[in-house]
N, C-alpha and C positions, 0 to 999 in steps of 0.2 A: 498549133497550140503548144507543141513541145518547145519550139524556139522561144516563145514568150515566157514560158515557165523557166527556161534556162536563163534568160536575161534577168528575170526577177531573182532567181537564185544567186546570180552573180552580183546583182545590185544590193541585195539585202545585207551581205556582210559589210559592204562599204558604208551603207547607211548606219548599220549597227556600230561600226567602228567610230563614225563621226559622233554618234550620240554618246557612246561611252567616253570618248575623249572630252566632250563638253561636260558630262556629268562629273568626270574626274577633277575638274577645276572648281567644283563647289567647295568653298572653304569659309565657313562662318568665322573661324579664328582669324583668317587673314583680313576679313572685312572689319573685324573689331580691333585689329592691331593699331591703326592710327589713333583711335580713341584711347587705347591703353597707353600709347606713347605720349599723347598729350597729358594724360593723367600723371605720368611719371615726370615729364619735363616741366609742366606748369604747376602742378600741385605737390610734387614730391611724394605721391601716394600711388598705390596700385589699385587697378580696377580688374580683378580677376574674373574670368568666366566661371559660372557656377552651374554647369550642366550635368556633371557626373557626381556620383557619391564622393569620389575622392576630392574633387574640387570643392564641394560643399564642406567636407570635413576639414580641408585646409583653411577655408575661410572661417570656420567655427573655431579652429585653434588660434588663429590670429585675433579673433574677437576676444577670446578668453585671455590672451596675453595682454591685450590693451586694457581690459577691465581689471587686471590684477594690480594696477597701480593708478594713482591719480591721473585723470585724463587731461592732457594738454590740448592745445588748439589743433596741432597736427594730428594727434591721435583721434580727435573728433572727426576730422576730415576723413581719415582712413576708415574709421568705423562706419561713416556714412556710405562710403564707396563699397564696403563689404556687405552692408545690410539693406541698402536701398533697393527695393524690388523694382521700382520704376526704371532704374538704370539697367538692371538685368533685362527687363522687358525691352528697353531700347536696343540692347545688344542683340536680342532676338530679331528685332526689326531690321538691324543691319544684315543679319543672315537672310531675311526675306528679300531685301533689296539686292543682295548678291545673287540670290537665286534668279531674280528677274534679269539681272545682267547676264547670267549664264544662259538663260533661255534665249536671249537674242543671238547667242553664238551658234545655236543649233540651226541647221539647214531646214527649210520648210519641208514638211512631209509631202511626198507625192500622193496623188489621188488615183487609186486604182478602181476602175469601173468595169463591171462585168454585166453582161446582158444576154438573155436567151429569148429568142423570138421564134414562134412556131406559126407557120402558115400552111395549112394542109399537111402534106408530107414533108414540106421544107422546114428545116430547123436552122436558124441563124444564131451564131454565137458572136457577141460583140465584146471586145476587150479594149480598154483604154488606160493610158498612164499619163497623168497631167501634172505639170509643175506650174506654180504661181510665179511667173517671172517678175511681176511687180514686187512681190515680197523679197525676191533675191536682189533687185535693184536697190531697195531701201534698207537692206540688211546692215550695211556699214553705218548708215546714219542712226539706225535704231540701236546699234551697239554703242555708239558714242552717247546717245541720249540716255541709255541705261547706265552707262558708267557715270555720267553726270548726275543721274538720279541717286546712285549710290553715294556719290560725294556729297550731295545735298543732305541725304539722311545721316551721313557721318557728321556733317556740320550741325545738324539738329541735335544729335545725341551728344556731341561735344558741348553745345550750349547747355543741354540738360545736366551734363557733368559739372559745368561751372556753377550752375544754379544750386545743385545739391551741395557741392563743396562749400560754396560761399554761405549758404544758409546754415550749414553745420558750424562753420567758423563763427558767424555772427551769433548764432544761438549759444555757442560756448561762451563767447564774450559776455553776453547778457546774463547767462546763468551764473558765471563766476562773479560778475559784478553784483548781481542781486544777492548772492550769498555773502559777499563782502559787506554790502550795505546792511544786511540783516545783523551781522556781528556789530556793525557800527550802531544800529538802532538799539541793540541790547546794551551797549556801553552807555548810550544816551539815557536809556531807561534807568540804569543803575545810578547814574549821576543825578537824575531827577528824583529818584527815590530817596537818595541820601539828602538832597536839598529839602525835600518835603518833610522828612523825618527831623532834620535839624531845625527847620522853621517851626515845627510843632513844639519841639522841646523849648526853643527860645521863646515861643509865644507863651508857653506854660510858665516860663520864668519871667515873663513880662518884658522881654528884650526886643520883640518885634511886634508890629501892629497886626491887626486882623487882616488888613489889606495885603500885607506882605505874605502872610500865611496862605491866603486864598490864591495869590498869584503862584506860589510854589506848588500848591495842589493842582492848579490848572496846568502848569508845566508837566507835572507827573501824569495827569490824565492824557494830555496830548502825546506824551512819550509812549504811553501804553497803546494808544490808537496807532501811532506811527509804527510800533513794533508789529502789531497785527497786520498792517498794510505791507510791511516789509516781508513778513512771513508768507503772505499770500503772493506777493510778487516773486519771491524766491521759488515758491512751489510752481507757479505758472511758468517761469523761465526754465526751470529744471525740466518740466514736462515738455516744453517746446524743444529743448535740446534732445530729450529722449526720442521725440518724434523725428527730429532732423537726422539722427544717427541710426534710426531704425531698431531701437532696442525693444524687447518685449519679454514677458515671463520673468524668470529669476534674474536676468541681466539688468533689469531696472533697479533692483535693490543693490546690485554690485557696483553700480556707477558711483565713483567718488571724484570730486573735483579739487583742484588746488585751492589753497586758502585765499589767494589774491591773483590779480592780473599781473602780467609782466610789466616792468617799468617802461616808461616812454623812452625811446632812444634819444640820445643827446643830439643827434643830427637828423634832419629830415632827409628823405630819399632824394637822390639827384633828379632834377627836373629836365634833363637834356633829352630832347627827342621823344617825349612821352607820346605826343600825338602821332608822330611818324611810326613809332613802335605799334601803337594801337591800330593804325590803318593797315600795317603790314600783317598783323596776326589776328585781328578780331574776327570772330566766327561769323557775325552777321554780315560783315563786308565780304568775307569769302563766300558765304552762301549767296549773296546778291550777285557776285561775279559769276558763280556757277550757274545761276538762273539765266544770266545773259548768254553764257556759253551754250547752255542747253537749248535756248531759243534759237541761237545761231545755227546749231546743228539741225534743229527742226526746220528752220528756214531753208537750209540746203536741201533737205529731203523734199520739202514742198516744191522747190523750184525744179527738181528733177522729175517729180511725179505729178505736178499740178495739172498737166494736160492729159495724163493717161490714168484713167480710173480703174480699168480692168485690163490686164494683159496676162494671158494664160497660154501656155504651150502644151499641146497634147499629142500623144502618139496613139494611133488607132490601128487595130488589127481585127477585122471582121471576117468570120469564116462561115460558110454555109455548106450543107451536105449536097447541094445541087450546083453551086457556083464556085468559081475559084476564090481563094482567100484574098481579101482586100487589106491592103496596108497603106498607111499614109500618116501625114503630120497635120495637126489642126492648130491654128493660131487664132485666138479670140481677142479682139481689140474693141473697146468701147469708143465709138466715134465722138469726139468732142464738138458736136454741132451746137450745143446750147451752153454747156458749162466748160469753159476753157481753163478753169482753175485759177483765173486771175484774182478772184476774191480771196481764195485761200492764201495765195502768195502775198497779196497786199495785207491781209490780216496778220500773217506771220511777221511781215516787215514792221508793222505798227507795234506788235507785241515786243519785238526786239528793241525798238527805240524806246518804248515805255520802260523796259527792264534796265536800259542804260541810265535813264534819268533816275529811276529808283535807286540804282546802285550809287550814283553820285549823292543823292539825298541821304542815304544810309551813312556814307562816309562823312558828310557834313555833320550829321547828328552825332556820330561817334566821336569826332574831334571835340565837339562841344561838351559831350558828356564827360570826356576825359578831363577837359579844363575845369569843369564844375567839380568833379570828384577830387581833382588835385587841390583846388582852392579850399574845398571843405576839409580835406585831410591836413593841409598845411595849417589852416586856422585852428583846427582841433589840436594839432601838435603844439602850436605856439601857446594856446591856452593851457594845455596840460603841463608844458614845461614851465610856464609862469607860476602855476600853482606849486610845482615841485621846487623850483629854484627861488621863488620869492615869497609867495603867500604862506606856505607852511613854515619855512624858517622864521618869518616874522611872527607868525602865531605862536611858535614855540618860544621866541624871545620875549614876547609879551607875557606869556605864561610864566616864564622864569622870573621876570621882573616883578610880576604880581606876587609870586610866591615869596620873593625876598622881602617885599613890603609887608606881606602878611606876617612873616617871621619877625619883622621889626615892629609889628603892631601898628603899622601905618594904614592898613586897610583891614576890613572885616572879612569874616568867613563868607558872607554873601557875595562880596566882590570876587573872592576866589572861585566860588561856584559859577558866577557869571562868566568869568574868564574861561573856565573849563568848557562851558557851553559854546562860547565863541570859537574856541579851538576845535570843538567837535564839528561845528559848521564848516570850518576851513577844511578839515579832514574829509567830510562828506563831499564837499565841492571838488576836492582833488580826486576823490574816487570817481565821481561822475565824469570829470575831465579825462581821466585815464581811459575809462570805458568808451567815451565818445571818440577818442583818438583811434582806438583799435577797431571800432566799427567803421570809422571813416577810412582807415587804412585798408580794411578788407574790401570796401566798396571801390576804392581806387585800384586795387589789384585786379578786381574782377572787370572793371571798366576797360582795362588794357587788353583783356582777352575776349570780352563779349559784353552785351548790355546787361544791366542790373534790372531784371524783369519784374522782381517782386516789389519794386518801389520802396525798398528799405532805405531809410535815411539814418543818419547819426542821431541817436536818442538824445533828448533833452534831459537835463538833470532831474532825477527822480525826487519828488518832494516828500519822501517818506519820513525823513527825520528833520525836515526844515521847520515844521510847525512848532514842535516843542522848543526848539532852539530859539526861534523868533519870539515865542512867548517868554522865554527866559530873558531875552534881551529887553523886551518891553517892561519887564519888572524893574528895570534899573533906569 
């Protein structure tokens, strides 16, 4: 008995050292580092861990700094990464996956069995120490599979990162555009009010018909309705932005936006190798590849252990007060008489082939999505540039010529008002085109890194101010 206890005392420090060395490799920060690097490289924003009071205080300070000035698109993305609790939950999930990986590094625990049997005056003490050899044989494959599982979880959180950032950017574009359209609707209302007032005075003087006055009043009523719709749209889009960037409490009232969207660039982005770039870095393709690699690792494990279901090695030491001490080794093997493991091996092989086909399909879909996103963004860019370079200058030229003719008494004041409404329609269409371009550009940028999962598409022109302007056109 003393020799067994001595052996156990010698083995325990070794096992303890192995356990401590594996526990020392636990690092949630290291598991989250690839996602943080993607955030910096792809989005130009930081995704800090917020697990301690100091980390949360630092995030709070950055939030305050961003809210101290009008929020731009990049600031909206950074606010979303600072305040989105789902992302922080995803980082905790990475820590859990890393803990599972570390678990596979540990040696399987030995099983110590003790027994005491009494038969009359005879007392028999049984001691046993058993190791699961099958677990040891599959340890390397399980470590590979756990590492692949961590990589898959990192890809999932990376996709979540893209979704949150893209939603924040699109919500910012929508909110700023809605605010800009609200200002445009107020301008249209002022013009309609002036036209209705002028028509009333001219009617009182007998210079216009009752039909013309009724039409001007209809234009005013439509402009008032359009303003209410624009106010509701601006409120809804602002709240969508607030949700996307995770604001609450007093931070909601501190949020300020710029007066207008950025101008459309003079040149569209280069189109060289966009599909190849997407295939090389898209997260869904990387995740599909990792699935195949993980299944390949599992297939290797199945091939090694498919025909051995139970394999255990045990050390036995039995002592009795009447008989000499018994010592020996026990090996337990389950005989594969009926189950040779061929079904498990075949199933793993089929799953691997299935994963390869799915990976190829993911790549095909990704390339198509990039082509569609690029075509949409390029079309939106051409439309926005045409509005900026042709439609708006022509509308201003027509307005200037109409004003000259009005000063020369060649046209009346109603013609001048009608031209102002036509120019307002051109401005509203240009605003919508600029908004649609930035939405399409955001979708294209995301499609190069991962799928656009929320199904967002470039918005169609908002008809908030179109109705009164159309009514004004119909009056002439």
